[in-house]
KOLVOLUM-44334 format. One record per residue: residue number from 1; residue in one letter; x, y, z of N, C-alpha, C in turn. Coordinates in pm, whole numbers. Layout:
! residues N
VOLO   pos   code   n.east   n.north     n.up   ca.east   ca.north    ca.up   c.east   c.north     c.up
VOLO   NUM      a        X         Y        Z         X          Y        Z        X         Y        Z
...
This chain:
! residues 304
VOLO   pos   code   n.east   n.north     n.up   ca.east   ca.north    ca.up   c.east   c.north     c.up
VOLO     1      x     1454      1563     -347      1310       1585     -343     1264      1596     -199
VOLO     2      x     1225      1485     -135      1180       1487        2     1294      1447       95
VOLO     3      x     1280      1468      225      1385       1423      316     1422      1279      287
VOLO     4      x     1553      1252      283      1602       1127      226     1547      1002      293
VOLO     5      x     1540       998      423      1494        877      490     1349       849      457
VOLO     6      x     1267       953      453      1126        934      418     1112       894      272
VOLO     7      x     1191       957      186      1178        928       43     1211       783       12
VOLO     8      x     1307       725       84      1345        587       57     1231       492       83
VOLO     9      x     1153       520      188      1047        425      225      907       477      198
VOLO    10      x      875       592      252       735        633      255      678       653      116
VOLO    11      x      755       711       24       700        734     -109      686       606     -189
VOLO    12      x      744       495     -142       732        368     -211      612       287     -167
VOLO    13      x      533       340      -74       422        264      -18      293       280      -97
VOLO    14      x      293       359     -205       174        381     -284      173       287     -404
VOLO    15      x       86       188     -404        69        100     -518      -77        68     -534
VOLO    16      x     -111       -22     -625      -250        -40     -662     -328      -112     -554
VOLO    17      x     -411       -38     -482      -501        -98     -385     -636       -30     -395
VOLO    18      x     -711       -52     -502      -838         13     -517     -940       -39     -417
VOLO    19      x    -1034        49     -380     -1142          9     -291    -1270        62     -352
VOLO    20      x    -1343       -20     -425     -1451         29     -508    -1585       -22     -461
VOLO    21      x    -1691        49     -499     -1827          7     -475    -1916        71     -578
VOLO    22      x    -2046        46     -569     -2134         83     -678    -2133       233     -707
VOLO    23      x    -2137       315     -603     -2146        458     -625    -2019       528     -579
VOLO    24      x    -1906       460     -581     -1778        520     -545    -1708       566     -673
VOLO    25      x    -1672       695     -677     -1607        748     -795    -1465       694     -806
VOLO    26      x    -1411       691     -930     -1285        621     -950    -1170       687     -875
VOLO    27      x    -1173       820     -854     -1064        882     -781    -1064       848     -633
VOLO    28      x    -1172       784     -584     -1176        738     -446    -1122       596     -431
VOLO    29      x    -1091       528     -542     -1038        392     -536     -888       399     -514
VOLO    30      x     -851       447     -396      -713        482     -371     -635       364     -316
VOLO    31      x     -505       386     -295      -417        282     -247     -422       271      -95
VOLO    32      x     -351       171      -42      -351        146      102     -301       266      179
VOLO    33      x     -196       328      129      -142        443      201     -241       558      205
VOLO    34      x     -299       591       90      -395        701       87     -521       666      164
VOLO    35      x     -565       541      157      -682        499      235     -656       513      384
VOLO    36      x     -535       481      429      -500        496      569     -497       640      615
VOLO    37      x     -487       733      519      -492        877      549     -621       937      498
VOLO    38      x     -726       853      487      -863        896      457     -879       954      317
VOLO    39      x     -792       916      224      -809        960       86     -725      1078       45
VOLO    40      x     -636      1126      131      -547       1235       92     -441      1184       -4
VOLO    41      x     -374      1277      -73      -266       1239     -163     -261      1316     -293
VOLO    42      x     -346      1414     -313      -346       1488     -439     -222      1573     -457
VOLO    43      x     -148      1597     -349       -23       1671     -361       99      1582     -365
VOLO    44      x       88      1455     -322       208       1372     -309      190      1228     -355
VOLO    45      x       74      1190     -409        51       1051     -450      156      1007     -551
VOLO    46      x      189       877     -546       283        821     -642      230       688     -691
VOLO    47      x      293       635     -795       258        505     -850      108       496     -879
VOLO    48      x       43       385     -840       -96        362     -875     -191       468     -824
VOLO    49      x     -164       523     -705      -253        625     -650     -256       749     -736
VOLO    50      x     -143       785     -797      -138        906     -878     -227       897    -1000
VOLO    51      x     -242       776    -1058      -330        762    -1174     -475       793    -1139
VOLO    52      x     -510       785    -1010      -647        811     -966     -663       947     -902
VOLO    53      x     -564       990     -822      -579       1113     -745     -527      1236     -818
VOLO    54      x     -409      1224     -879      -351       1338     -952     -239      1285    -1041
VOLO    55      x     -260      1275    -1173      -157       1215    -1259      -25      1292    -1257
VOLO    56      x      -27      1420    -1226        98       1497    -1222      189      1449    -1111
VOLO    57      x      131      1400    -1002       210       1361     -886      293      1236     -910
VOLO    58      x      263      1161    -1016       339       1038    -1043      486      1069    -1069
VOLO    59      x      516      1194    -1110       654       1232    -1141      729      1284    -1019
VOLO    60      x      664      1297     -905       730       1354     -788      813      1252     -712
VOLO    61      x      794      1122     -737       870       1016     -670      934       927     -775
VOLO    62      x     1066       914     -770      1139        837     -870     1144       690     -828
VOLO    63      x     1075       603     -905      1068        462     -870     1028       377     -991
VOLO    64      x     1054       249     -979      1004        148    -1072      941        40     -985
VOLO    65      x      810        18    -1002       740        -69     -907      636      -154     -979
VOLO    66      x      623      -279     -934       514       -369     -971      437      -401     -844
VOLO    67      x      304      -402     -853       225       -428     -734       99      -507     -762
VOLO    68      x       51      -576     -660       -76       -646     -667     -150      -625     -536
VOLO    69      x     -284      -633     -540      -360       -595     -422     -496      -664     -417
VOLO    70      x     -552      -661     -297      -689       -709     -275     -758      -614     -178
VOLO    71      x     -883      -581     -208      -963       -495     -121    -1103      -553     -103
VOLO    72      x    -1152      -545       19     -1290       -579       49    -1362      -452       93
VOLO    73      x    -1479      -427       35     -1557       -309       68    -1701      -348       96
VOLO    74      x    -1757      -295      204     -1899       -312      234    -1962      -173      236
VOLO    75      x    -2052      -150      141     -2114        -19      124    -2263       -37       97
VOLO    76      x    -2332        75       87     -2474         74       52    -2493       114      -92
VOLO    77      x    -2588        47     -159     -2618         85     -296    -2717       201     -296
VOLO    78      x    -2766       237     -415     -2856        351     -428    -2988       330     -355
VOLO    79      x    -3025       205     -328     -3149        175     -258    -3129       156     -108
VOLO    80      x    -3009       182      -59     -2982        169       83    -2953        27      129
VOLO    81      x    -2932       -66       36     -2904       -204       70    -2753      -227       81
VOLO    82      x    -2714      -307      181     -2572       -338      198    -2521      -423       82
VOLO    83      x    -2402      -391       33     -2339       -467      -74    -2194      -495      -38
VOLO    84      x    -2148      -615      -69     -2009       -652      -51    -1940      -653     -188
VOLO    85      x    -1820      -597     -193     -1744       -594     -318    -1601      -639     -292
VOLO    86      x    -1547      -716     -387     -1408       -760     -382    -1336      -700     -503
VOLO    87      x    -1219      -642     -480     -1145       -577     -587    -1003      -632     -592
VOLO    88      x     -964      -681     -707      -827       -727     -732     -759      -627     -824
VOLO    89      x     -634      -594     -793      -565       -494     -873     -422      -532     -903
VOLO    90      x     -371      -485    -1017      -229       -494    -1051     -186      -358    -1104
VOLO    91      x      -58      -325    -1081       -11       -191    -1117      135      -194    -1158
VOLO    92      x      170      -109    -1253       308        -91    -1298      335        57    -1311
VOLO    93      x      450       101    -1260       488        241    -1269      637       252    -1299
VOLO    94      x      672       343    -1390       812        376    -1417      826       528    -1414
VOLO    95      x      878       579    -1303       905        722    -1293     1053       746    -1264
VOLO    96      x     1137       650    -1307      1281        666    -1291     1332       779    -1381
VOLO    97      x     1444       844    -1345      1495        955    -1426     1525       914    -1570
VOLO    98      x     1493      1002    -1664      1522        977    -1804     1538      1109    -1876
VOLO    99      x     1590      1105    -1999      1622       1228    -2072     1498      1309    -2107
VOLO   100      x     1384      1245    -2119      1262       1316    -2158     1185      1371    -2038
VOLO   101      x     1229      1338    -1917      1161       1381    -1794     1015      1336    -1791
VOLO   102      x      989      1216    -1844       855       1161    -1848      840      1047    -1748
VOLO   103      x      719      1034    -1692       685        924    -1603      554       864    -1650
VOLO   104      x      536       732    -1628       417        663    -1676      372       558    -1576
VOLO   105      x      241       541    -1565       187        437    -1479       61       378    -1537
VOLO   106      x       39       249    -1510       -82        178    -1554     -139       103    -1436
VOLO   107      x     -270       114    -1416      -340         46    -1307     -460       -28    -1365
VOLO   108      x     -473      -156    -1332      -590       -235    -1373     -656      -292    -1249
VOLO   109      x     -789      -284    -1243      -860       -347    -1132     -986      -418    -1181
VOLO   110      x    -1018      -525    -1109     -1133       -609    -1140    -1223      -615    -1018
VOLO   111      x    -1351      -584    -1038     -1450       -579     -930    -1547      -696     -942
VOLO   112      x    -1572      -761     -829     -1670       -868     -824    -1744      -857     -692
VOLO   113      x    -1879      -861     -698     -1957       -850     -575    -2101      -889     -597
VOLO   114      x    -2188      -841     -507     -2331       -871     -513    -2394      -803     -634
VOLO   115      x    -2404      -876     -743     -2460       -819     -864    -2368      -723     -935
VOLO   116      x    -2240      -722     -898     -2143       -631     -956    -2033      -710    -1025
VOLO   117      x    -1991      -663    -1139     -1875       -719    -1206    -1826      -619    -1309
VOLO   118      x    -1697      -600    -1316     -1646       -506    -1415    -1496      -492    -1410
VOLO   119      x    -1445      -417    -1506     -1302       -394    -1522    -1277      -244    -1533
VOLO   120      x    -1165      -199    -1480     -1120        -61    -1496     -974       -61    -1537
VOLO   121      x     -939        26    -1631      -801         46    -1670     -771       195    -1659
VOLO   122      x     -661       228    -1592      -620        366    -1574     -476       382    -1622
VOLO   123      x     -449       487    -1700      -315        515    -1749     -282       661    -1722
VOLO   124      x     -159       688    -1678      -116        824    -1648       19       852    -1711
VOLO   125      x       37       975    -1758       163       1021    -1815      192      1159    -1760
VOLO   126      x      316      1182    -1716       351       1311    -1654      486      1360    -1703
VOLO   127      x      499      1492    -1707       624       1558    -1739      664      1644    -1621
VOLO   128      x      794      1647    -1588       837       1722    -1471      958      1809    -1501
VOLO   129      x      961      1921    -1431      1079       2005    -1425     1117      2020    -1279
VOLO   130      x     1233      1969    -1241      1277       1972    -1103     1402      2058    -1090
VOLO   131      x     1388      2172    -1023      1502       2258     -997     1560      2234     -860
VOLO   132      x     1661      2309     -820      1724       2288     -689     1633      2323     -572
VOLO   133      x     1538      2416     -593      1451       2460     -484     1306      2420     -501
VOLO   134      x     1265      2398     -625      1124       2367     -647     1109      2280     -771
VOLO   135      x      992      2216     -782       961       2134     -897      820      2161     -946
VOLO   136      x      801      2152    -1077       670       2170    -1140      642      2045    -1222
VOLO   137      x      524      1987    -1206       489       1861    -1272      351      1873    -1335
VOLO   138      x      339      1827    -1460       213       1828    -1533      178      1685    -1571
VOLO   139      x       50      1647    -1557        13       1511    -1588     -127      1498    -1643
VOLO   140      x     -149      1390    -1717      -281       1358    -1770     -306      1209    -1751
VOLO   141      x     -432      1173    -1730      -469       1033    -1710     -593      1001    -1791
VOLO   142      x     -599       878    -1839      -718        828    -1908     -773       708    -1834
VOLO   143      x     -906       695    -1834      -973        587    -1761    -1075       520    -1851
VOLO   144      x    -1077       388    -1846     -1176        310    -1920    -1242       213    -1824
VOLO   145      x    -1375       211    -1821     -1451        121    -1737    -1546        37    -1820
VOLO   146      x    -1547       -93    -1797     -1633       -184    -1874    -1710      -272    -1777
VOLO   147      x    -1843      -267    -1786     -1927       -355    -1707    -1958      -305    -1567
VOLO   148      x    -1903      -190    -1528     -1933       -138    -1395    -2078       -89    -1391
VOLO   149      x    -2146      -104    -1279     -2285        -58    -1270    -2291        94    -1277
VOLO   150      x    -2371       142    -1369     -2390        286    -1383    -2539       313    -1390
VOLO   151      x    -2575       438    -1408     -2716        473    -1414    -2780       412    -1539
VOLO   152      x    -2911       383    -1531     -2978        323    -1648    -2962       405    -1773
VOLO   153      x    -2953       539    -1759     -2941        624    -1877    -2803       617    -1939
VOLO   154      x    -2705       558    -1867     -2569        550    -1920    -2515       408    -1906
VOLO   155      x    -2596       311    -1944     -2554        171    -1933    -2462       137    -2051
VOLO   156      x    -2334       174    -2038     -2241        158    -2148    -2099       160    -2092
VOLO   157      x    -2003       126    -2179     -1864        142    -2141    -1832       290    -2126
VOLO   158      x    -1746       322    -2030     -1719        462    -1998    -1574       497    -2022
VOLO   159      x    -1552       614    -2082     -1419        671    -2099    -1417       806    -2030
VOLO   160      x    -1306       836    -1964     -1292        967    -1902    -1145      1003    -1892
VOLO   161      x    -1118      1130    -1860      -980       1176    -1852     -962      1285    -1749
VOLO   162      x     -843      1291    -1690      -810       1391    -1588     -687      1470    -1632
VOLO   163      x     -670      1587    -1572      -550       1667    -1592     -510      1728    -1459
VOLO   164      x     -380      1723    -1426      -337       1772    -1296     -205      1846    -1300
VOLO   165      x     -181      1922    -1193       -56       1993    -1169       -9      1960    -1029
VOLO   166      x      122      1954    -1010       179       1932     -877      304      2018     -863
VOLO   167      x      328      2068     -742       441       2154     -713      507      2109     -583
VOLO   168      x      639      2113     -578       708       2088     -451      811      2197     -427
VOLO   169      x      822      2240     -300       910       2349     -262     1003      2304     -150
VOLO   170      x     1133      2313     -177      1237       2289      -76     1219      2156       -2
VOLO   171      x     1172      2056      -72      1162       1921      -17     1067      1910      102
VOLO   172      x      985      2010      124       897       2008      240      751      2034      206
VOLO   173      x      723      2140      132       585       2177      100      548      2125      -38
VOLO   174      x      433      2056      -48       386       2002     -175      241      2044     -197
VOLO   175      x      210      2084     -320        76       2128     -358       31      2051     -481
VOLO   176      x     -100      2030     -492      -154       1962     -609     -294      2010     -640
VOLO   177      x     -328      2014     -769      -463       2048     -813     -494      1963     -935
VOLO   178      x     -621      1918     -947      -657       1825    -1054     -801      1846    -1095
VOLO   179      x     -829      1827    -1223      -965       1824    -1275     -999      1682    -1317
VOLO   180      x    -1114      1632    -1272     -1153       1493    -1298    -1259      1485    -1408
VOLO   181      x    -1246      1384    -1493     -1350       1352    -1592    -1390      1477    -1671
VOLO   182      x    -1292      1536    -1736     -1314       1666    -1800    -1417      1659    -1911
VOLO   183      x    -1433      1542    -1973     -1543       1520    -2066    -1653      1447    -1990
VOLO   184      x    -1767      1510    -1972     -1873       1453    -1890    -1923      1321    -1946
VOLO   185      x    -1940      1222    -1857     -1995       1093    -1895    -2138      1075    -1844
VOLO   186      x    -2187      1170    -1763     -2321       1161    -1704    -2340      1027    -1631
VOLO   187      x    -2242       991    -1552     -2248        866    -1477    -2222       892    -1330
VOLO   188      x    -2284       808    -1242     -2257        816    -1099    -2109       798    -1069
VOLO   189      x    -2047       703    -1139     -1911        662    -1104    -1804       753    -1161
VOLO   190      x    -1836       835    -1260     -1736        923    -1319    -1791      1065    -1337
VOLO   191      x    -1826      1133    -1228     -1873       1271    -1241    -1758      1365    -1268
VOLO   192      x    -1786      1477    -1333     -1686       1581    -1344    -1661      1641    -1206
VOLO   193      x    -1538      1685    -1183     -1507       1741    -1053    -1369      1803    -1049
VOLO   194      x    -1336      1861     -935     -1206       1921     -912    -1156      1876     -776
VOLO   195      x    -1025      1880     -758      -967       1844     -629     -835      1915     -609
VOLO   196      x     -793      1920     -484      -666       1983     -452     -614      1932     -319
VOLO   197      x     -485      1951     -298      -425       1905     -174     -298      1979     -140
VOLO   198      x     -263      1975      -12      -140       2034       37      -82      1941      143
VOLO   199      x       50      1927      145       114       1841      245      245      1904      289
VOLO   200      x      281      1876      414       403       1930      474      486      1814      527
VOLO   201      x      611      1805      482       702       1696      518      811      1751      607
VOLO   202      x      824      1700      728       928       1744      819      976      1626      903
VOLO   203      x     1101      1586      886      1153       1471      958     1070      1347      929
VOLO   204      x     1029      1274     1033       949       1153     1012      800      1180      999
VOLO   205      x      759      1306     1005       618       1343     1009      570      1403      878
VOLO   206      x      450      1362      835       383       1420      718      242      1460      758
VOLO   207      x      205      1583      728        69       1633      750        7      1664      614
VOLO   208      x     -117      1620      592      -180       1638      461     -326      1679      476
VOLO   209      x     -370      1765      385      -511       1804      378     -551      1810      232
VOLO   210      x     -665      1749      198      -719       1749       63     -865      1791       66
VOLO   211      x     -913      1836      -49     -1056       1858      -68    -1090      1827     -213
VOLO   212      x    -1212      1783     -237     -1259       1757     -373    -1406      1790     -382
VOLO   213      x    -1452      1824     -501     -1592       1855     -524    -1636      1790     -654
VOLO   214      x    -1742      1713     -650     -1796       1650     -770    -1922      1725     -812
VOLO   215      x    -1947      1728     -941     -2067       1791     -994    -2101      1724    -1126
VOLO   216      x    -2212      1765    -1185     -2256       1704    -1311    -2283      1556    -1293
VOLO   217      x    -2332      1514    -1173     -2363       1374    -1148    -2510      1346    -1174
VOLO   218      x    -2543      1217    -1184     -2682       1174    -1195    -2704      1062    -1096
VOLO   219      x    -2831      1042    -1057     -2861        931     -969    -2900       809    -1053
VOLO   220      x    -2950       703     -984     -2980        579    -1055    -3096       592    -1153
VOLO   221      x    -3175       699    -1144     -3285        720    -1238    -3245       814    -1351
VOLO   222      x    -3122       866    -1345     -3077        959    -1447    -3103      1104    -1414
VOLO   223      x    -3160      1133    -1297     -3186       1271    -1257    -3063      1333    -1192
VOLO   224      x    -3043      1465    -1207     -2928       1531    -1143    -2937      1519     -991
VOLO   225      x    -2821      1514     -927     -2814       1511     -782    -2720      1620     -734
VOLO   226      x    -2728      1649     -605     -2647       1755     -546    -2498      1721     -550
VOLO   227      x    -2418      1824     -572     -2273       1804     -572    -2227      1759     -434
VOLO   228      x    -2121      1679     -431     -2063       1630     -307    -1927      1695     -287
VOLO   229      x    -1908      1763     -174     -1781       1824     -139    -1720      1742      -26
VOLO   230      x    -1596      1699      -42     -1530       1613       56    -1407      1683      111
VOLO   231      x    -1391      1674      244     -1274       1728      312    -1200      1612      377
VOLO   232      x    -1068      1605      356      -987       1493      405     -863      1545      474
VOLO   233      x     -826      1482      585      -702       1516      653     -633      1389      699
VOLO   234      x     -499      1390      696      -425       1270      735     -290      1303      795
VOLO   235      x     -240      1210      876      -108       1221      938      -32      1092      915
VOLO   236      x       94      1105      878       182        989      862      304      1008      951
VOLO   237      x      347       899     1018       465        909     1104      551       783     1088
VOLO   238      x      680       803     1064       773        693     1051      818       648     1189
VOLO   239      x      770       533     1234       805        482     1366      951       439     1371
VOLO   240      x      992       362     1272      1131        322     1249     1149       322     1098
VOLO   241      x     1273       313     1047      1291        320      901     1212       216      823
VOLO   242      x     1170       107      886      1097          2      813      947         5      837
VOLO   243      x      896        93      923       754         92      958      699       234      960
VOLO   244      x      588       252      889       518        381      885      373       360      928
VOLO   245      x      324       447     1018       184        441     1064      110       564     1012
VOLO   246      x      -22       547      988      -103        655      933     -242       657      998
VOLO   247      x     -298       778     1012      -436        795     1056     -496       909      976
VOLO   248      x     -629       914      968      -694       1022      894     -843      1023      916
VOLO   249      x     -906      1128      864     -1051       1141      872    -1103      1215      751
VOLO   250      x    -1230      1192      716     -1291       1260      602    -1436      1291      631
VOLO   251      x    -1483      1402      571     -1622       1444      584    -1675      1473      445
VOLO   252      x    -1786      1406      408     -1844       1420      276    -1975      1499      286
VOLO   253      x    -1966      1626      257     -2084       1713      261    -2180      1677      149
VOLO   254      x    -2307      1659      183     -2406       1619       84    -2438      1472       87
VOLO   255      x    -2370      1394      173     -2396       1252      187    -2477      1225      314
VOLO   256      x    -2555      1117      314     -2634       1081      433    -2544      1031      546
VOLO   257      x    -2431       970      512     -2337        918      613    -2201       982      587
VOLO   258      x    -2179      1104      638     -2067       1183      589    -1932      1159      655
VOLO   259      x    -1926      1104      776     -1802       1104      853    -1736       966      855
VOLO   260      x    -1605       960      822     -1529        836      825    -1394       860      891
VOLO   261      x    -1343       757      957     -1208        757     1013    -1127       647      948
VOLO   262      x     -995       663      944      -911        568      873     -778       549      945
VOLO   263      x     -710       438      911      -579        411      964     -508       310      876
VOLO   264      x     -375       305      889      -300        211      808     -158       197      856
VOLO   265      x      -89        98      801        49         72      836      119        13      715
VOLO   266      x      248        42      702       331        -12      594      459       -68      654
VOLO   267      x      502      -181      599       625       -246      644      711      -275      522
VOLO   268      x      837      -234      528       931       -253      418     1032      -361      456
VOLO   269      x     1058      -452      362      1154       -560      384     1267      -547      285
VOLO   270      x     1384      -510      335      1502       -507      251     1501      -407      138
VOLO   271      x     1420      -301      146      1412       -198       42     1370      -253      -94
VOLO   272      x     1314      -374      -93      1272       -437     -218     1124      -469     -218
VOLO   273      x     1071      -516     -107       931       -557      -96      865      -480       17
VOLO   274      x      740      -438       -4       664       -375      103      524      -435      109
VOLO   275      x      468      -436      229       331       -478      254      258      -361      317
VOLO   276      x      144      -325      259        66       -210      306      -75      -256      342
VOLO   277      x     -127      -202      450      -264       -229      492     -332       -95      517
VOLO   278      x     -454       -79      464      -532         42      486     -675         7      523
VOLO   279      x     -733        85      615      -869         59      663     -943       191      679
VOLO   280      x    -1067       193      633     -1153        312      651    -1289       267      700
VOLO   281      x    -1339       333      805     -1467        296      867    -1558       419      871
VOLO   282      x    -1680       399      824     -1778        507      824    -1841       518      964
VOLO   283      x    -1810       624     1035     -1861        643     1170    -2011       670     1168
VOLO   284      x    -2057       740     1065     -2200        773     1056    -2284       651     1021
VOLO   285      x    -2223       551      957     -2291        427      921    -2194       312      948
VOLO   286      x    -2194       255     1070     -2091        157     1110    -2082        33     1022
VOLO   287      x    -2186         2      942     -2180       -115      856    -2098       -90      730
VOLO   288      x    -2058        34      707     -1987         71      586    -1837        81      615
VOLO   289      x    -1755        -1      549     -1611          5      570    -1538       -50      448
VOLO   290      x    -1408       -21      441     -1321        -70      336    -1189      -113      401
VOLO   291      x    -1134      -226      358     -1005       -273      408     -931      -342      294
VOLO   292      x     -800      -321      289      -726       -382      181     -580      -402      216
VOLO   293      x     -515      -487      139      -373       -517      157     -307      -521       21
VOLO   294      x     -182      -481       15      -111       -482     -111       32      -532      -92
VOLO   295      x       85      -594     -194       223       -642     -196      293      -578     -314
VOLO   296      x      408      -513     -287       479       -439     -390      623      -486     -402
VOLO   297      x      672      -488     -525       811       -518     -553      871      -397     -624
VOLO   298      x      982      -346     -570      1045       -227     -625     1166      -263     -709
VOLO   299      x     1168      -207     -829      1281       -221     -921     1322      -368     -940
VOLO   300      x     1227      -455     -978      1261       -599     -989     1356      -630    -1102
VOLO   301      x     1368      -542    -1202      1453       -569    -1318     1580      -485    -1318
VOLO   302      x     1609      -418    -1208      1731       -339    -1199     1729      -215    -1286
VOLO   303      x     1611      -155    -1304      1599        -35    -1387     1662        83    -1315
VOLO   304      x     1733       168    -1390      1798        286    -1330     1749       410    -1403
């Protein structure tokens, strides 16, 4: 699939590290690795991140992983007031080779904050065809949210679903495209939308660019709001086989505070345990930031 040294470590750094807030859509509740690259990953996300960014990508990395995480987020609510949120997450993924060419992942997160409390469950299933030169992957994800703050007109439990495609060419070029919340829920947190990404893997270096567009959203009064188009770019570099550093930036067109910068680092211990840290800071609004840490265990039961 990818260059061997990178595949051993870098693709194992994606696990459940959601970073949520009142008006943050579920596909933005990404893992430490993706957060360190400003939200990119629709072409290469794996494990927990794939259930949120692109379910097809879960099949591009062969792994069995259990993970747990904590994230702190400080954001503004719909009234412009600062809010603190704490998110706890657990994740399980099995994308090891099998006769059916199927991969599956489950992500659960719990949010607690200033007037906020709720649960999210995400499940992804993918099928892959991997040839000697290229691979094609198809995936679908389902999402259930209970108790999360939504618009007054949609004060209810929410169900939504995504569908995605991912392609890899010669272990270097990766492409992804995804449709989010294909059945409209008319909620701030689960708008219908589309996204795509491209990444280039060469030696210890990874370059990634993503974009997404949300539409069919409502504000806190239930009135339609302008679509938000987001542009994301990130760079990953393997400093040594056990340490990977990441930086990135994102611009959200249609937002009052559109520009954010991000960074992160991952450390692998013995090819069994990894610790990931991701941080994103809103440059346009310095009080707005997200930071999280995750602990992952790979193949704890000797699955092959």
